[in-house]
Steps between C-alpha positions, in 0.01 A plus 500: 500500500587791729582714200159427338322594825704815518403598146127430576531708815658787313232488232232508769662807659529666162136431422390647834718810444357543151143473632571756772657736247207451262244569775695810609518630143128449438402652835732802457392560141136491613568742784693745278227479239248605769714807565520577128124473454439718805714769342304456176161536681614811690644672193233407249313805366289349226135407487542141381661331801505120463530259791589220259800705377626522861462122537687457170799699622521282813457176304762605240751572776453161667489304173821665375679417823395134463619501138839631605525226764414232242751632247789537742815452297343258252524657153295222339210563736530873435467452125210262552312752712562775244343277235207411722422863595541621139156362419335734756332804348382789712184644340419765762640843412630706792309824546804676647877453451544509877302176531762327287776645722340353811486157333874520427548626856336187639685274256840650590425444869399138426816437294722626782321278752515198272874541455552526874589872516264562786667811645527652151127430437401663826718808446390533136128472582507743792720761327302498175168509690619806694612669175165428329313643802718813504421555130130460580510747793695758302273445196819495296462538124154656508447754225299819535141488381215247473480256211158484340336397178233738371229465239331807350206494264468796260252585221596381155513853366737627768866560399646327803872543424630758748158588637587378852867598505465791742290286738752220483789740564320630812408164656755252368873431496485280197238374255515271199221435249492122457184434307233675288185322392147578388205401711122525507468413130769752403328804652761532775873451541662335799850613606709289737797647688767375734553789739704593808293742708646746747478389864271786611255457210141415580336265244175694503673831421673339200178340375300821538760689296490242221118484495495866401687402179344165408134603511452330837550153355638198685837516678656222696818489708633152580734463793810298425493166686724524803849364487811590700 
């Protein structure tokens, strides 16, 4: 009888320890995810910031930590969860590769918390957050020039090949003709370029120079949507 009571008492202690560990893992993963999303908010340079994406990173971190707690050392449960999650399909395309990296960042932190590696999770999150912020402050990897897409309309009778080359050489680092199509019932031709403009170039100066060659027809310069 005493042995049975002892086993029950040990199971009760084990259950309490597991609950404490689980709560600590969830709380820590949530806290670290807040740090990760703060770094994301402060280093984001784009124009399509999404609050729901930030919430997703936090939720993913906590959910993954819970999954790791449930799995533990049980291989059967692990395979079962793999089968269950294989039916999930993510239909939203990421606008920037860095967004995917932050999701993996949150998941890695959640995995470490779920497995009980609390110190490792804290060190990993803080160190990588500092590195990401340093890259942001230094603007590491930025290339010279401004990415733009440009659309020029020219008369149908204008021989457009090479007609703007000297202007492009003066104002641009790189240009690439991506599309040629007729417009206005075939009386005009529309040229589309991907260009990298020099940093000091003023858009109006470039457009004025082109207007002298394209009979003052329509010109549009589209600014590349912000990224990182």
